[in-house]
C-alpha angles and dihedrals in degrees: 000000000000125000106229121203115239111248119227122217091259091054097254123125126233089248094056091046091051089052092052092048092050092048091050092048092050091050092051091047092050091048092050092047090050092052091049092050091048091051090050091050091049092050091048091051091051091050091049092049090050090049092049090049093057095035107034116189117254129235137074118329114214094192107122120239112247113250127239134193097240145348138202135198112240128190115209119192122196102202112175148313131229136206097008116176122262109247100171115066093190095060094024087225143077139245099223130191134162130232107200123195122196121199135170140176094277125129117241128223090229134013089235094058107122125236122250109272135184127188120201123217117270116257106209125221097356132118091185100050127179118207106159087190116171122211117189115194126182128202098040107157123234088245087078136239145257120233118194118187117194114194118211139179110228116230117175095192097045140018119300113257118231111236097186145286139265119194122190119191117194113191101196139002136187142140089292095049111129092214131203115295115198092309125177120240125186116239112237111227097195093096094036127115112276090214094054094048093044088058089046091052092052091049091049091055091052098044133034090208092069116087126196095218124075130193140208127209119215140173133195132179139169112244095187143284118325124234119268141285098065125197107094138055121229138172118253128189128023127344127201114199140056136157120233133157110224124173092211094049088044090056091051094045094040095237135102138191118278115275093242135027093209097073126221126312093261092057098255121142113261112259122240110258127220130223115248 
């Protein structure tokens, strides 16, 4: 007896059809597996790039610095501020400082290269602080610069409240530039802390001597041409501030570094802890 294969109307046997179906199924499975593996590799590459961005490798970088036509040395002076909002109800005052960022129309070696930043000292318990902090920067191009000053209230046990912004745009500089001479700039409250300005509003309703608008006084002047090669801005002269966690200083100040560098589960920055 012979087992005969049943013939289909198109002349193919069940066995041949089963072979075609299995081949098609295997092809679909391989294609799906390939897409999944490609998606995993793409996700891994993104995670690695993000990791490298926040933790760049050390060592010498051979990437050349972009060139520029000219560069000048500019001295910026952050003089004082007036009528800052009260952000601490206990002391009925603030502990203000400024974080200033300087940018210009210069190409960067890498997209991740940080902007030039200066932080002033903190003036404690004062809503009319005087810093008189000088910032000397070389390599500023003749096309001008943009100076953005962010005012904060320092709080060691919580996040620092934003008190407002001042942005100065200078279109062109040179040896004949008249500069900025102790000029007054209004502080924009749009990016300020709602809590700080709510307290300011309540105080303004109770006293006619309290004003809602604050101001910042700045100066800027060209000291001369910078040394070649041009193409990047850099700070020259003395600097005043750095951040460093020290157990001994922490014992003296009564504070210590946060218990974890990962932050809390909701993504907030870890708060500074205090010694018992």
